[in-house]
matplotlib code that plots the C-alpha trace (Angstrom):
import matplotlib.pyplot as plt

x = [-65.4, -67.8, -68.1, -69.8, -70.3, -69.5, -72.5, -74.0, -72.0, -73.8, -71.4, -68.7, -68.6, -67.9, -68.0, -66.3, -68.2, -71.5, -69.9, -69.1, -65.4, -63.2, -60.6, -60.9, -63.7, -62.8, -64.2, -64.0, -63.6, -64.4, -63.1, -63.7, -61.3, -60.8, -62.9, -61.5, -62.8, -62.3, -59.8, -60.1, -59.0, -59.8, -58.6, -57.0, -54.6, -55.7, -54.2, -55.2, -54.5, -54.3, -55.7, -56.3, -55.3, -52.5, -52.1, -53.7, -52.4, -52.3, -52.0, -51.1, -50.5, -48.3, -46.6, -47.5, -47.3, -48.3, -49.4, -50.6, -51.8, -49.9, -49.1, -49.9, -50.0, -50.2, -51.5, -50.9, -53.9, -55.2, -53.4, -55.5, -55.2, -57.6, -56.7, -57.3, -57.7, -56.0, -55.8, -57.7, -59.6, -61.4, -59.1, -60.1, -58.7, -59.6, -59.3, -58.6, -59.6, -57.5, -61.0, -64.1, -66.3, -65.6, -65.0, -64.0, -64.1, -64.4, -62.2, -63.7]
y = [93.6, 94.9, 98.1, 97.8, 101.3, 101.9, 103.6, 100.4, 98.1, 97.5, 98.8, 99.1, 95.3, 93.6, 89.9, 88.9, 85.8, 87.5, 89.5, 86.6, 85.0, 86.7, 85.5, 88.1, 90.5, 93.8, 96.1, 99.7, 100.5, 104.2, 104.0, 107.1, 108.1, 104.7, 102.5, 99.5, 95.8, 93.7, 90.6, 88.2, 85.9, 84.4, 81.1, 83.4, 86.6, 90.0, 93.2, 96.6, 99.8, 102.8, 105.7, 108.4, 108.3, 109.2, 107.1, 103.5, 100.6, 97.3, 94.2, 90.7, 88.4, 88.9, 91.9, 95.3, 98.3, 101.6, 102.9, 105.7, 106.9, 105.2, 102.0, 98.8, 96.5, 92.6, 89.6, 85.9, 83.2, 82.0, 84.8, 86.9, 90.5, 93.8, 97.8, 101.0, 104.3, 106.3, 109.3, 112.6, 112.4, 109.8, 107.0, 105.1, 101.8, 99.5, 95.8, 92.9, 89.4, 87.2, 85.0, 85.0, 85.5, 87.2, 84.4, 85.8, 84.3, 86.5, 86.0, 88.7]
z = [60.1, 62.4, 64.4, 67.6, 69.5, 72.8, 74.4, 73.4, 75.5, 79.1, 81.7, 79.1, 78.8, 75.5, 75.5, 72.1, 72.3, 71.6, 68.5, 66.6, 66.2, 68.7, 71.2, 73.5, 76.0, 77.6, 80.2, 79.4, 82.8, 84.7, 88.1, 90.5, 93.2, 95.7, 93.4, 92.2, 91.6, 95.1, 94.6, 91.7, 89.9, 86.4, 84.1, 81.2, 81.1, 81.7, 80.7, 81.7, 79.5, 81.5, 79.5, 82.3, 86.0, 88.0, 91.2, 90.5, 92.7, 91.3, 93.3, 91.5, 93.7, 96.4, 94.0, 93.9, 91.5, 90.9, 87.4, 85.7, 82.0, 79.4, 81.4, 80.8, 83.8, 83.0, 85.2, 84.5, 84.7, 88.3, 89.9, 92.1, 91.5, 92.4, 91.5, 93.5, 92.2, 94.5, 92.6, 93.1, 89.7, 87.9, 86.0, 82.7, 81.4, 79.1, 80.6, 78.4, 79.1, 76.4, 76.3, 74.3, 77.4, 81.0, 83.6, 87.6, 90.3, 93.1, 96.4, 98.9]

ax = plt.figure().add_subplot(projection="3d")
ax.plot(x, y, z, "-o")
ax.set_aspect("equal")
plt.show()
């Protein structure tokens, strides 16, 4: 077992490969109103757990959905995706990458 202190992660990024045998990476993400990553894709699944936030708009492929605190959003490998915090307050999410390293291809 290993405990990784959240405050030691640069920009909230945890890449499993740097911490021993694990098959995931993740980002502890905080997005201010209007914020979110531009359209991109990964060669593996990505899963978001919305911890705080009331109006996040996710675009995965040609589908669009709204999410809020307590929701889980899934994106399959190789499908372009992005999200935007449309709420009035900051949103907190855990972005789980099904890979020991984060591999991102930005499309915009």
